[in-house]
TORVEXSE-630559 format. One record per residue: residue number from 0; residue in three letters; chain; x, y, z of N, C-alpha, C in turn. Coordinates in steps of 0.05 Angstrom, whole numbers, always signed. Example, Ala and Ser with C-alpha at 12.3 -4.5 7.8 and 13.67 -1.06 7.14 Angstrom:
// TORVEXSE-630559
0,ALA,A,+264,-114,+156,+246,-90,+156,+264,-66,+156
1,SER,A,+257,-45,+142,+273,-21,+143,+258,+1,+157
This chain:
// TORVEXSE-630559
0,MET,A,-323,+105,+341,-303,+87,+329,-301,+92,+298
1,SER,A,-276,+96,+289,-272,+102,+260,-278,+77,+244
2,PRO,A,-289,+81,+220,-294,+58,+202,-268,+45,+193
3,ARG,A,-269,+20,+188,-246,+6,+176,-245,+13,+147
4,ARG,A,-221,+16,+136,-219,+23,+108,-205,+0,+93
5,LEU,A,-216,-7,+70,-206,-28,+53,-200,-17,+25
6,VAL,A,-179,-27,+13,-174,-22,-15,-175,-48,-30
7,VAL,A,-193,-50,-50,-197,-75,-65,-188,-70,-94
8,LYS,A,-167,-83,-102,-157,-80,-129,-164,-104,-146
9,ILE,A,-174,-100,-170,-183,-121,-187,-168,-119,-214
10,GLY,A,-154,-141,-221,-137,-140,-245,-152,-143,-271
11,SER,A,-138,-136,-293,-150,-137,-319,-160,-165,-327
12,SER,A,-144,-186,-319,-152,-213,-326,-178,-222,-312
13,SER,A,-185,-208,-290,-210,-214,-276,-233,-196,-284
14,VAL,A,-226,-171,-289,-247,-151,-296,-259,-157,-324
15,THR,A,-242,-167,-342,-251,-171,-369,-255,-201,-376
16,GLY,A,-271,-206,-395,-276,-234,-404,-257,-241,-426
17,PRO,A,-260,-265,-439,-242,-274,-460,-240,-255,-483
18,ASP,A,-261,-240,-489,-261,-222,-511,-249,-194,-504
19,GLY,A,-241,-191,-479,-230,-165,-470,-250,-145,-460
20,ALA,A,-275,-150,-465,-296,-132,-455,-301,-137,-425
21,PRO,A,-311,-116,-411,-316,-120,-382,-335,-144,-377
22,ASP,A,-327,-160,-357,-343,-183,-349,-366,-173,-331
23,VAL,A,-389,-169,-343,-412,-157,-329,-420,-174,-305
24,GLU,A,-421,-200,-308,-429,-218,-286,-410,-216,-263
25,LEU,A,-384,-217,-268,-365,-216,-246,-365,-189,-232
26,LEU,A,-365,-167,-248,-366,-141,-236,-391,-137,-219
27,GLY,A,-413,-148,-228,-437,-147,-212,-434,-161,-185
28,ARG,A,-422,-184,-186,-419,-199,-161,-399,-185,-142
29,LEU,A,-378,-174,-153,-358,-160,-136,-371,-134,-125
30,ALA,A,-387,-121,-141,-401,-97,-131,-419,-104,-108
31,ALA,A,-432,-126,-110,-450,-135,-88,-433,-140,-62
32,GLU,A,-410,-152,-66,-392,-157,-42,-382,-132,-30
33,VAL,A,-375,-112,-47,-365,-87,-36,-388,-72,-21
34,VAL,A,-412,-73,-33,-435,-60,-20,-440,-72,+8
35,ARG,A,-438,-99,+10,-442,-112,+36,-421,-102,+56
36,GLN,A,-396,-98,+47,-376,-88,+66,-382,-59,+74
37,VAL,A,-391,-43,+55,-399,-15,+62,-422,-14,+81
38,GLU,A,-442,-31,+76,-465,-32,+94,-458,-42,+122
39,ALA,A,-436,-57,+123,-427,-67,+149,-410,-46,+164
40,GLY,A,-405,-23,+151,-391,-1,+164,-364,+5,+153
41,ASP,A,-355,-10,+133,-328,-5,+122,-328,+17,+101
42,ASP,A,-306,+31,+98,-301,+49,+75,-285,+32,+55
43,VAL,A,-294,+31,+30,-280,+14,+10,-273,+31,-14
44,VAL,A,-248,+28,-23,-239,+40,-48,-234,+16,-67
45,VAL,A,-245,+18,-91,-240,-2,-112,-220,+9,-132
46,VAL,A,-198,-5,-136,-178,+2,-156,-182,-18,-179
47,SER,A,-190,-8,-202,-198,-25,-224,-180,-22,-248
48,SER,A,-169,-44,-257,-155,-46,-282,-175,-52,-304
49,GLY,A,-165,-55,-329,-183,-63,-350,-190,-43,-372
50,ALA,A,-181,-17,-368,-188,+3,-388,-177,-3,-416
51,VAL,A,-151,-11,-417,-139,-16,-443,-152,-41,-456
52,ALA,A,-156,-62,-440,-169,-86,-451,-197,-80,-461
53,ALA,A,-212,-64,-446,-239,-57,-455,-239,-39,-480
54,GLY,A,-220,-21,-481,-218,-4,-504,-210,-19,-529
55,TRP,A,-191,-38,-527,-183,-53,-550,-204,-73,-559
56,ALA,A,-220,-83,-540,-242,-100,-547,-262,-85,-564
57,ALA,A,-265,-59,-560,-284,-42,-574,-274,-34,-602
58,ILE,A,-248,-30,-605,-238,-19,-631,-217,-37,-644
59,GLY,A,-208,-58,-631,-186,-73,-642,-193,-93,-663
60,ALA,A,-219,-100,-666,-229,-118,-686,-214,-145,-685
61,GLY,A,-207,-154,-661,-195,-180,-658,-165,-181,-663
62,ALA,A,-153,-158,-670,-124,-157,-675,-108,-160,-649
63,PRO,A,-83,-168,-650,-66,-170,-626,-65,-143,-612
64,ARG,A,-64,-144,-586,-62,-119,-570,-37,-104,-577
65,PRO,A,-38,-78,-582,-14,-62,-589,+5,-60,-565
66,THR,A,+30,-53,-571,+50,-49,-550,+60,-20,-548
67,ASP,A,+55,-5,-569,+64,+23,-569,+49,+39,-548
68,LEU,A,+64,+54,-532,+53,+69,-509,+31,+89,-518
69,ALA,A,+37,+104,-539,+18,+124,-548,-8,+112,-557
70,VAL,A,-7,+89,-570,-31,+75,-578,-46,+64,-554
71,LEU,A,-32,+53,-535,-44,+42,-511,-59,+64,-495
72,GLN,A,-46,+88,-494,-59,+110,-480,-85,+119,-494
73,ALA,A,-84,+119,-521,-108,+126,-535,-130,+105,-531
74,VAL,A,-122,+80,-532,-141,+58,-527,-153,+60,-500
75,SER,A,-137,+67,-480,-148,+69,-452,-169,+91,-450
76,ALA,A,-166,+112,-467,-186,+133,-467,-213,+123,-477
77,VAL,A,-212,+103,-495,-237,+91,-505,-248,+72,-484
78,GLY,A,-231,+57,-471,-240,+37,-452,-248,+46,-425
79,GLN,A,-237,+69,-416,-242,+77,-388,-271,+82,-383
80,HIS,A,-284,+97,-400,-312,+104,-395,-330,+79,-398
81,ARG,A,-322,+60,-416,-337,+35,-419,-335,+19,-394
82,LEU,A,-311,+18,-383,-308,+3,-358,-323,+16,-335
83,MET,A,-322,+42,-333,-336,+56,-312,-366,+54,-315
84,SER,A,-376,+52,-339,-404,+49,-343,-414,+23,-332
85,VAL,A,-398,+1,-335,-406,-25,-324,-405,-24,-294
86,TRP,A,-384,-12,-283,-382,-9,-254,-406,+7,-243
87,ALA,A,-412,+29,-256,-434,+46,-246,-460,+31,-247
88,ASP,A,-466,+16,-268,-490,+1,-270,-491,-22,-249
89,SER,A,-468,-34,-244,-467,-56,-225,-473,-46,-196
90,PHE,A,-463,-23,-189,-468,-12,-163,-496,+0,-161
91,ALA,A,-505,+13,-183,-532,+25,-183,-553,+4,-179
92,ALA,A,-548,-21,-189,-568,-42,-185,-570,-50,-155
93,ARG,A,-551,-40,-139,-551,-45,-110,-554,-19,-95
94,ASP,A,-566,+1,-108,-572,+27,-96,-547,+41,-85
95,ARG,A,-525,+39,-99,-500,+52,-90,-488,+67,-113
96,THR,A,-479,+92,-108,-466,+109,-128,-436,+106,-127
97,VAL,A,-423,+107,-151,-394,+107,-152,-383,+133,-162
98,GLY,A,-358,+139,-156,-345,+163,-165,-318,+155,-177
99,GLN,A,-312,+165,-201,-287,+159,-214,-265,+177,-204
100,VAL,A,-242,+166,-196,-219,+181,-187,-195,+172,-203
101,LEU,A,-184,+189,-220,-160,+183,-236,-136,+196,-222
102,LEU,A,-116,+180,-215,-93,+190,-201,-68,+188,-217
103,ALA,A,-49,+206,-211,-23,+206,-224,-1,+204,-202
104,PRO,A,+23,+195,-209,+44,+193,-188,+50,+218,-173
105,LEU,A,+47,+241,-187,+53,+266,-173,+33,+272,-151
106,ASP,A,+10,+259,-152,-10,+262,-130,+1,+251,-104
107,PHE,A,+21,+235,-105,+34,+224,-81,+60,+238,-75
108,ALA,A,+74,+248,-95,+100,+260,-90,+97,+289,-80
109,ASP,A,+76,+303,-88,+72,+330,-80,+53,+331,-55
110,ARG,A,+62,+344,-34,+47,+343,-9,+19,+354,-12
111,GLN,A,+16,+377,-26,-11,+388,-29,-29,+371,-46
112,GLN,A,-18,+359,-67,-34,+340,-83,-42,+316,-68
113,TYR,A,-23,+306,-51,-28,+283,-34,-52,+289,-15
114,LEU,A,-51,+312,-2,-73,+319,+17,-99,+323,+2
115,HIS,A,-98,+334,-22,-122,+339,-38,-135,+312,-46
116,ALA,A,-118,+294,-55,-128,+267,-63,-141,+253,-40
117,ARG,A,-128,+255,-17,-139,+241,+7,-166,+254,+15
118,GLN,A,-167,+281,+15,-191,+295,+22,-214,+287,+3
119,THR,A,-208,+284,-23,-229,+277,-42,-240,+249,-36
120,LEU,A,-222,+230,-30,-231,+203,-24,-247,+202,+2
121,PHE,A,-238,+217,+22,-252,+217,+48,-280,+230,+44
122,GLN,A,-282,+250,+27,-308,+263,+23,-327,+244,+8
123,LEU,A,-316,+228,-10,-333,+208,-23,-343,+188,-3
124,PHE,A,-326,+180,+16,-336,+162,+37,-359,+174,+53
125,GLU,A,-355,+200,+60,-376,+214,+75,-403,+215,+60
126,LEU,A,-401,+217,+34,-425,+219,+17,-437,+192,+11
127,GLY,A,-424,+171,+21,-434,+144,+15,-428,+134,-13
128,VAL,A,-409,+146,-26,-401,+139,-53,-377,+121,-53
129,VAL,A,-377,+101,-70,-354,+82,-72,-335,+93,-93
130,PRO,A,-310,+101,-85,-291,+110,-105,-280,+87,-122
131,ILE,A,-280,+92,-149,-267,+73,-167,-242,+87,-178
132,VAL,A,-219,+76,-171,-194,+90,-177,-180,+76,-200
133,ASN,A,-167,+91,-217,-149,+81,-238,-128,+102,-242
134,GLU,A,-106,+93,-255,-86,+112,-263,-96,+128,-287
135,ASN,A,-88,+153,-290,-97,+169,-312,-80,+162,-337
136,ASP,A,-85,+137,-347,-69,+126,-368,-68,+143,-394
137,ALA,A,-90,+156,-400,-93,+169,-426,-73,+192,-429
138,VAL,A,-65,+205,-407,-47,+228,-409,-22,+225,-392
139,ALA,A,-18,+202,-379,+5,+199,-362,+31,+198,-378
140,ASP,A,+52,+212,-368,+78,+212,-380,+92,+186,-373
141,ASP,A,+103,+172,-393,+116,+146,-387,+138,+149,-367
142,GLU,A,+150,+173,-364,+172,+177,-345,+161,+178,-316
143,ILE,A,+136,+184,-313,+125,+188,-285,+99,+174,-282
144,ARG,A,+97,+149,-292,+72,+135,-289,+77,+110,-271
145,TYR,A,+55,+100,-260,+57,+77,-243,+65,+52,-258
146,GLY,A,+52,+48,-281,+58,+25,-298,+41,+1,-292
147,ASP,A,+30,-1,-268,+11,-22,-262,-6,-13,-238
148,ASN,A,-30,-24,-237,-49,-15,-216,-44,-29,-189
149,ASP,A,-27,-49,-189,-20,-62,-163,-5,-41,-146
150,ARG,A,+14,-29,-157,+30,-9,-142,+12,+15,-135
151,LEU,A,-5,+24,-153,-24,+46,-148,-42,+38,-124
152,ALA,A,-52,+14,-124,-69,+5,-102,-55,+6,-75
153,ALA,A,-30,-2,-75,-14,-2,-50,-10,+27,-40
154,LEU,A,-5,+45,-59,-2,+74,-51,-28,+85,-41
155,VAL,A,-51,+77,-54,-77,+86,-45,-83,+76,-16
156,ALA,A,-74,+51,-11,-78,+40,+16,-64,+56,+36
157,HIS,A,-40,+66,+30,-26,+84,+48,-40,+111,+50
158,LEU,A,-50,+121,+27,-63,+147,+26,-87,+148,+45
159,VAL,A,-103,+128,+46,-128,+128,+62,-124,+114,+89
160,ALA,A,-99,+106,+95,-93,+92,+120,-111,+67,+123
161,ALA,A,-110,+51,+102,-127,+27,+101,-116,+6,+121
162,SER,A,-133,-11,+130,-124,-33,+147,-118,-58,+130
163,ARG,A,-129,-59,+106,-124,-82,+89,-125,-75,+59
164,LEU,A,-106,-86,+44,-106,-85,+15,-113,-112,+4
165,VAL,A,-134,-115,-12,-141,-140,-24,-136,-139,-53
166,ILE,A,-118,-156,-63,-112,-157,-92,-125,-181,-104
167,LEU,A,-146,-177,-120,-160,-199,-132,-150,-204,-160
168,THR,A,-144,-230,-165,-131,-237,-190,-142,-263,-200
169,ASP,A,-129,-275,-220,-138,-300,-232,-123,-324,-220
170,ALA,A,-110,-320,-198,-96,-342,-184,-106,-343,-155
171,PRO,A,-103,-366,-142,-113,-369,-114,-96,-354,-94
172,GLY,A,-73,-343,-103,-55,-329,-85,-27,-333,-95
173,LEU,A,-7,-328,-78,+21,-333,-86,+28,-362,-82
174,LEU,A,+38,-375,-103,+44,-403,-103,+74,-407,-100
175,THR,A,+82,-431,-92,+111,-437,-89,+126,-438,-115
176,ALA,A,+111,-441,-137,+123,-442,-164,+101,-437,-185
177,ASP,A,+109,-434,-209,+90,-431,-231,+76,-458,-236
178,PRO,A,+50,-460,-231,+36,-486,-235,+36,-495,-264
179,LYS,A,+42,-478,-283,+43,-486,-311,+68,-503,-316
180,VAL,A,+88,-500,-300,+113,-515,-304,+119,-534,-281
181,ASP,A,+105,-531,-259,+111,-547,-235,+84,-556,-223
182,GLU,A,+76,-581,-227,+50,-590,-218,+49,-592,-187
183,SER,A,+72,-592,-174,+72,-593,-145,+69,-566,-131
184,ALA,A,+66,-545,-147,+63,-518,-136,+40,-517,-116
185,SER,A,+44,-504,-93,+23,-502,-73,+21,-473,-63
186,LEU,A,-2,-468,-51,-8,-441,-42,+8,-434,-17
187,ILE,A,+20,-410,-17,+33,-399,+7,+12,-383,+22
188,GLU,A,+4,-392,+46,-18,-381,+60,-11,-355,+75
189,GLU,A,+13,-353,+85,+21,-329,+100,+50,-322,+95
190,VAL,A,+55,-296,+93,+82,-287,+89,+89,-266,+110
191,THR,A,+111,-270,+124,+119,-251,+145,+140,-232,+135
192,GLU,A,+156,-241,+114,+177,-224,+103,+180,-232,+74
193,ILE,A,+182,-212,+56,+186,-217,+28,+215,-218,+22
194,ASP,A,+225,-242,+14,+253,-246,+8,+257,-254,-20
195,ARG,A,+282,-261,-27,+289,-267,-55,+275,-293,-65
196,SER,A,+271,-312,-47,+258,-337,-55,+229,-332,-63
197,LEU,A,+216,-314,-49,+188,-307,-56,+188,-292,-83
198,GLU,A,+207,-274,-87,+208,-260,-112,+212,-279,-135
199,ALA,A,+228,-299,-131,+233,-319,-152,+208,-335,-157
200,ALA,A,+193,-341,-136,+168,-356,-140,+147,-340,-155
201,ALA,A,+148,-313,-152,+128,-295,-164,+131,-295,-194
202,GLY,A,+155,-300,-205,+159,-301,-233,+157,-274,-247
203,GLY,A,+150,-274,-273,+150,-250,-289,+122,-239,-293
204,PRO,A,+119,-218,-309,+93,-206,-314,+73,-224,-329
205,GLY,A,+47,-219,-326,+27,-234,-339,+22,-224,-367
206,ALA,A,+3,-237,-381,-2,-231,-409,-24,-211,-413
207,VAL,A,-44,-210,-396,-67,-193,-401,-62,-165,-390
208,GLY,A,-54,-163,-365,-49,-138,-352,-19,-130,-355
209,SER,A,-11,-110,-340,+16,-100,-342,+33,-110,-318
210,GLY,A,+20,-125,-300,+34,-132,-276,+42,-161,-274
211,GLY,A,+23,-179,-267,+30,-206,-261,+36,-209,-232
212,MET,A,+43,-233,-223,+47,-238,-194,+71,-222,-183
213,ALA,A,+91,-217,-200,+114,-202,-190,+106,-174,-181
214,SER,A,+88,-161,-196,+80,-134,-188,+62,-135,-163
215,LYS,A,+47,-157,-160,+30,-160,-136,+47,-163,-111
216,LEU,A,+69,-178,-114,+88,-181,-92,+101,-154,-85
217,ALA,A,+107,-138,-106,+118,-112,-101,+98,-94,-87
218,ALA,A,+73,-96,-94,+52,-81,-81,+49,-89,-52
219,ALA,A,+51,-115,-47,+49,-125,-19,+72,-114,-3
220,ARG,A,+95,-111,-15,+118,-99,-1,+113,-70,+6
221,ILE,A,+102,-55,-13,+96,-27,-8,+75,-25,+15
222,ALA,A,+55,-41,+14,+34,-41,+34,+46,-48,+62
223,ALA,A,+63,-68,+62,+75,-76,+87,+91,-54,+100
224,TRP,A,+105,-38,+83,+121,-16,+94,+102,+8,+101
225,SER,A,+77,+6,+93,+57,+26,+101,+41,+17,+126
226,GLY,A,+47,-7,+136,+32,-17,+159,+6,-29,+151
227,VAL,A,+3,-38,+126,-23,-48,+116,-20,-78,+110
228,GLU,A,-39,-94,+119,-40,-122,+112,-49,-124,+83
229,THR,A,-37,-144,+69,-45,-149,+41,-54,-178,+39
230,VAL,A,-75,-182,+22,-84,-209,+15,-86,-210,-15
231,ILE,A,-73,-231,-26,-76,-237,-55,-94,-261,-57
232,ALA,A,-116,-258,-72,-136,-280,-72,-149,-281,-100
233,ASP,A,-165,-302,-104,-178,-308,-129,-203,-290,-132
234,ALA,A,-204,-274,-153,-227,-256,-158,-253,-272,-162
235,ARG,A,-251,-296,-171,-275,-312,-178,-284,-330,-155
236,SER,A,-271,-326,-131,-280,-340,-108,-303,-325,-95
237,ALA,A,-327,-337,-96,-351,-323,-86,-348,-317,-56
238,GLY,A,-356,-292,-49,-356,-284,-21,-328,-279,-10
239,VAL,A,-308,-273,-27,-281,-272,-18,-276,-250,+2
240,LEU,A,-289,-226,-1,-284,-204,+18,-294,-211,+46
241,ALA,A,-318,-222,+48,-329,-230,+74,-313,-252,+86
242,ALA,A,-304,-271,+70,-289,-295,+80,-263,-287,+93
243,LEU,A,-251,-265,+85,-226,-256,+97,-229,-249,+127
244,ASP,A,-253,-243,+136,-258,-237,+164,-268,-260,+180
245,GLU,A,-273,-283,+167,-283,-306,+181,-261,-322,+194
246,PRO,A,-262,-326,+221,-241,-341,+234,-241,-370,+225
247,GLY,A,-217,-380,+222,-214,-408,+215,-215,-413,+185
248,ILE,A,-221,-392,+169,-222,-396,+140,-196,-386,+128
249,SER,A,-183,-402,+113,-158,-394,+99,-164,-389,+70
250,ILE,A,-159,-365,+61,-164,-358,+33,-141,-340,+23
251,GLY,A,-130,-347,+0,-109,-330,-11,-83,-331,+5
252,THR,A,-66,-311,-1,-40,-308,+13,-41,-282,+28
253,ARG,A,-36,-283,+54,-36,-259,+71,-7,-250,+76
254,PHE,A,-3,-224,+75,+24,-212,+80,+21,-195,+105
255,ARG,A,+37,-201,+125,+37,-186,+149,+49,-158,+145
256,PRO,A,+38,-137,+157,+50,-110,+155,+73,-107,+174
257,ARG,A,+91,-88,+167,+112,-80,+186,+101,-62,+207
258,GLU,A,+114,-62,+230,+105,-44,+252,+113,-15,+246
259,ALA,A,+137,-11,+235,+146,+16,+229,+135,+23,+201
260,LYS,A,+125,+47,+198,+113,+56,+173,+130,+78,+160
261,LEU,A,+131,+79,+134,+144,+101,+119,+124,+123,+114
262,SER,A,+135,+147,+112,+119,+170,+104,+111,+167,+74
263,ALA,A,+91,+182,+65,+82,+181,+37,+105,+188,+18
264,ARG,A,+121,+208,+25,+142,+216,+7,+164,+195,+5
265,LYS,A,+171,+183,+28,+192,+162,+27,+181,+137,+14
266,LEU,A,+155,+131,+16,+144,+109,+1,+147,+114,-29
267,TRP,A,+142,+138,-37,+144,+145,-65,+172,+141,-75
268,ILE,A,+192,+151,-60,+220,+148,-68,+227,+119,-69
269,ALA,A,+219,+104,-49,+227,+76,-47,+215,+58,-69
270,PHE,A,+190,+63,-75,+176,+44,-91,+163,+54,-117
271,ALA,A,+163,+80,-121,+150,+91,-145,+169,+105,-163
272,VAL,A,+191,+117,-153,+210,+130,-170,+228,+109,-183
273,ALA,A,+231,+112,-209,+248,+93,-224,+278,+98,-217
274,ALA,A,+293,+77,-214,+321,+78,-209,+336,+82,-235
275,GLU,A,+350,+104,-238,+365,+110,-263,+394,+101,-261
276,GLY,A,+402,+92,-237,+430,+83,-234,+434,+68,-208
277,GLN,A,+458,+59,-203,+464,+45,-179,+490,+55,-167
278,LEU,A,+491,+56,-141,+515,+63,-126,+523,+40,-108
279,THR,A,+547,+30,-111,+557,+10,-93,+573,+23,-70
280,ILE,A,+568,+15,-46,+581,+28,-23,+596,+7,-6
281,ASP,A,+615,+17,+10,+631,-1,+27,+616,-8,+52
282,GLU,A,+628,-27,+68,+614,-37,+91,+610,-16,+113
283,GLY,A,+629,+3,+114,+627,+25,+133,+603,+42,+127
284,ALA,A,+598,+48,+102,+575,+64,+94,+549,+49,+99
285,VAL,A,+549,+22,+94,+525,+6,+100,+518,+8,+130
286,ARG,A,+538,+5,+147,+533,+6,+176,+522,+33,+184
287,ALA,A,+533,+54,+171,+524,+81,+178,+495,+85,+170
288,LEU,A,+487,+76,+146,+460,+79,+137,+440,+63,+154
289,LEU,A,+448,+39,+163,+431,+23,+179,+425,+35,+207
290,LYS,A,+442,+53,+215,+437,+66,+241,+413,+86,+239
291,GLY,A,+406,+94,+215,+383,+111,+210,+390,+140,+212
292,GLY,A,+377,+156,+196,+381,+185,+197,+408,+195,+186
293,ARG,A,+422,+178,+171,+448,+185,+161,+447,+190,+131
294,SER,A,+462,+209,+121,+465,+214,+92,+487,+196,+81
295,LEU,A,+485,+190,+55,+506,+176,+42,+527,+196,+32
296,LEU,A,+552,+192,+40,+573,+210,+32,+590,+198,+9
297,ALA,A,+602,+216,-6,+618,+207,-29,+640,+188,-21
298,GLN,A,+651,+192,+3,+673,+175,+11,+666,+146,+14
299,GLY,A,+640,+140,+18,+631,+112,+21,+624,+98,-5
300,VAL,A,+624,+113,-27,+616,+102,-53,+641,+90,-67
301,THR,A,+638,+64,-75,+661,+51,-88,+657,+47,-118
302,ALA,A,+632,+48,-127,+627,+45,-156,+601,+59,-163
303,VAL,A,+600,+68,-188,+576,+82,-198,+568,+70,-225
304,GLN,A,+543,+63,-228,+533,+52,-253,+508,+68,-262
305,GLY,A,+506,+72,-288,+483,+86,-299,+489,+115,-307
306,ASP,A,+471,+126,-322,+473,+154,-330,+450,+169,-318
307,PHE,A,+455,+184,-297,+433,+197,-283,+440,+226,-276
308,GLY,A,+419,+242,-271,+423,+270,-265,+417,+276,-236
309,THR,A,+420,+301,-229,+414,+310,-201,+384,+306,-196
310,GLY,A,+377,+293,-174,+350,+289,-166,+338,+263,-176
311,ASP,A,+354,+248,-192,+344,+222,-202,+345,+201,-180
312,GLY,A,+329,+180,-183,+329,+158,-164,+353,+139,-170
313,VAL,A,+365,+129,-148,+387,+110,-150,+383,+88,-130
314,GLU,A,+391,+64,-137,+393,+42,-118,+420,+42,-105
315,ILE,A,+421,+36,-79,+446,+35,-64,+451,+6,-56
316,LEU,A,+473,-5,-66,+480,-33,-62,+503,-36,-42
317,GLY,A,+503,-57,-27,+525,-63,-9,+548,-76,-25
318,PRO,A,+570,-82,-11,+593,-95,-25,+586,-121,-38
319,ASP,A,+566,-135,-27,+557,-161,-38,+538,-158,-62
320,GLY,A,+531,-134,-69,+513,-129,-92,+484,-129,-84
321,ASN,A,+477,-134,-59,+449,-135,-50,+439,-106,-45
322,LEU,A,+414,-102,-50,+402,-76,-46,+401,-69,-17
323,VAL,A,+410,-45,-10,+410,-35,+18,+390,-12,+21
324,ALA,A,+390,+6,+1,+374,+30,+4,+368,+41,-24
325,LYS,A,+351,+61,-24,+345,+76,-49,+341,+105,-42
326,GLY,A,+348,+122,-60,+345,+151,-54,+347,+168,-79
327,LEU,A,+345,+194,-75,+348,+214,-96,+376,+225,-95
328,CYS,A,+391,+222,-116,+419,+229,-116,+422,+260,-120
329,ARG,A,+440,+272,-105,+445,+301,-107,+467,+307,-127
330,ARG,A,+478,+287,-139,+499,+292,-159,+492,+278,-185
331,PRO,A,+500,+289,-207,+498,+274,-232,+518,+251,-232
332,SER,A,+514,+231,-249,+532,+208,-249,+561,+217,-255
333,ALA,A,+579,+205,-241,+608,+210,-244,+623,+188,-230
334,THR,A,+649,+189,-231,+664,+168,-217,+665,+175,-187
335,PRO,A,+668,+155,-170,+670,+161,-141,+693,+181,-135
336,GLU,A,+715,+178,-151,+738,+196,-146,+730,+225,-152
337,GLN,A,+715,+230,-173,+706,+257,-179,+689,+269,-157
338,TRP,A,+671,+252,-146,+654,+261,-124,+671,+267,-99
339,SER,A,+690,+250,-93,+706,+253,-69,+724,+278,-70
340,ASP,A,+730,+288,-95,+746,+312,-97,+732,+336,-86
341,ASP,A,+705,+336,-85,+690,+359,-76,+678,+353,-49
342,VAL,A,+692,+362,-28,+684,+355,-1,+678,+380,+16
343,GLU,A,+677,+403,+4,+672,+427,+19,+643,+429,+27
344,GLY,A,+638,+436,+53,+611,+440,+63,+595,+415,+59
345,SER,A,+572,+417,+46,+555,+393,+42,+561,+379,+16
346,GLY,A,+584,+387,+4,+590,+376,-22,+595,+346,-22
347,SER,A,+602,+335,+1,+607,+306,+1,+582,+289,+3
348,VAL,A,+559,+302,+7,+534,+288,+9,+525,+279,-19
349,VAL,A,+522,+253,-23,+512,+243,-49,+482,+239,-48
350,VAL,A,+472,+226,-27,+443,+223,-22,+437,+232,+6
351,HIS,A,+422,+253,+9,+416,+264,+36,+396,+246,+50
352,ALA,A,+399,+246,+77,+382,+229,+94,+352,+233,+88
353,ASP,A,+344,+258,+82,+316,+264,+77,+306,+251,+51
354,ASP,A,+324,+244,+34,+317,+232,+8,+325,+203,+6
355,LEU,A,+331,+190,+29,+342,+163,+29,+325,+144,+46
356,ILE,A,+320,+120,+36,+304,+100,+50,+320,+75,+51
357,VAL,A,+325,+65,+75,+339,+40,+79,+318,+17,+76
358,LEU,A,+324,-2,+59,+305,-22,+52,+312,-50,+62
359,VAL,A,+330,-51,+82,+336,-77,+95,+335,-72,+125
360,GLU,A,+331,-93,+140,+331,-91,+169,+360,-92,+178
361,PRO,A,+366,-81,+202,+394,-81,+212,+406,-109,+213
362,SER,A,+389,-129,+217,+399,-157,+219,+410,-167,+193
363,SER,A,+403,-152,+171,+412,-160,+144,+438,-148,+136
364,SER,A,+450,-132,+154,+475,-118,+148,+498,-137,+145
365,PRO,A,+519,-128,+130,+543,-145,+127,+556,-148,+154
366,SER,A,+569,-171,+158,+583,-175,+184,+611,-162,+183
């Protein structure tokens, strides 16, 4: 029987203390929980934020955290080894070795890189080593970076075919509203489908990390499309990992996975490639795309927004303005009329089926 695989992501607000330095006590407790899961037969990947916070705590002298990308990347270079040192000591105290794995978006977009990254993680499992994953912030190009470790954790969950993604944060889970402005906000215990009302409840990004609850909801969506269950829970809840397997115990917010899974490349297009523009299509084109395996043709495009080039990501909207699909556009931005003038051979194809992902269920189609 193959071991169960878990991906555990810990946010900056949980990894670090009030001064921004790594919270040694919390990391020690979480390391103990991960080791218990490993000893029970699970393979566990830890995705850890906190490098920038740890770096700025070391060199910032109490000044406000910078916002310039180049400065943040340099700060992460200072903080990454400090963070890893605390993780290594925390696991070593429990006779377990860790291995640092720094990933970049191209590790998922390129098939050979994808296979190499997966092989490395699987080999670490075989060696009894716990992988500690982070984005390679110090050298990542802003054009091709994840931007937050929630999304990275969801892609890693797909990479290792995990059964569960656990996102540990400073909240008990996804709430019905922001408790800072609505005292009646309550925990949402289970989610079967992520819709606009949930996205509204998630709100905007947090102050310490780069994500916030909105990015965690986006990560849960990626995981769901990968066939992976997601749980968002409080990092400071003792025994949280073991409690998730206890029958009758409700902890955090659970997101059910979809039965149909996307390939790694289509996951990347759908959720990791930035959208440089938008295409609005007519109802006939929507119906064609929902049938599956269809390319988007120029004849179905009614409006074009944005300045994008060949191969850039675009969102595809229905006549009502709602998102229908996403893909890589085979044409640079132009008017629909200019595209429709070129219909020879494959010239009418704007987004090929191989580069297109439908992001709504057929039941969501226009009537």
